[in-house]
N, C-alpha and C positions, 0 to 999 in steps of 0.2 A: 434267533436263539441267543440266550444270555451267555455272556462271557465273563471270565474272571480276569482281573487286572491287579497288579501289585504296584503300589507307589512306594519307592524306597530310595535311599541315597545311592550314589553312583558306585560305592564300594560293594554293595550287596546285590545290586541289579543283575550282574552276570550269572550268579547262581540260580536265580529264578528263570532267567532266559534259557540256561542250559536245561532246565526242567520243562521247558516248552511253554512257560507262562508269559503272557504279555506284561511288560514292565514299563513304567514311566518313572524317570528319575526326577528327583526334586532336591534342592539344596537349601530351601528356606520356607518359612511359614507362608509367606505371600505366594510363592510359587506353588506350594502344596494346595493352598486354598483355590487358586485359579484352576489347577489341574482337576481337583475334585469337582468343582462347579461345572467345568466343561464336560467331564465324563458323565456326570449325572444328567445334564441337559441333553446329551447325545442319546441316552436311552439304550445304549448297546450293551451295557454291563449289568450282570445280575449280582455280582459281588465285587467290591473294591476293597482290597487289603492294603492297609496303610502301615508303614513302619511306626511303631509306638512313639519313637522320639519325634518324628515329624508331626504326628497327630498331637502330641503334647505341646508342640510349639504354637499350635493354633490358639486363637482366643477361646475362652471357655464357651462363649456364645456359639461360635462357629462349630466347635467340636461337638457340642450337644446337638446342634441342628443336624449334623452329618450322622451322628450315632443314632438318632431317632428314626432315620429313614429305614424302610423295610425293602423297598425296591429302588435302587440297588441297595443291598445290604453293605454298609460301610463298617468295617471292623479294623481295629488296630492290634497288631501283634508285635512282640519283641523280635528284633532281628539279631542274627548272629553278629558278634563283634570280633573283628580280627585283632589278634594280640599286637600290642605295640612292641617296639624294639627292646624295651626293658624286660617285658614278659618273655620274649623270645630268648633273650640272654639268660634269664633265670632258668628257663626250661633246658637250654643247652647245657649249662653248668650242672644242673641237677641230673640230667641224663648221663653226663660224663662221669660224675661221682658215683651214680648208681651202677654204671657199667664197671667202673674201676674197683669198687669195694663190695658191690653186691647188695647194697641197701639203698632204699629211697630216702632222701632227706628233704626237708622243707627249707627253702632259702628265702 
């Protein structure tokens, strides 16, 4: 039976795991390419979903080779990005101002 696996960075992986999807973490283009080649040769997966930023880090030649495959289907999708401390600070201040004066402002 074909399975689905997600290749993502360590920050996004837990969300997919909570949804019950098998996840492989990768931190570099070299690691991503090795993971993809190993999973493809294994023949266990019907679909491999790769974080767009990880797929973008691969060489154009490798990326094209992976994207041309039909079994397994290798697709890249954008992953959610967690807000940095600066964005969280802006949201906090904006929420406080909205609560205090009753209007939403852009900071």
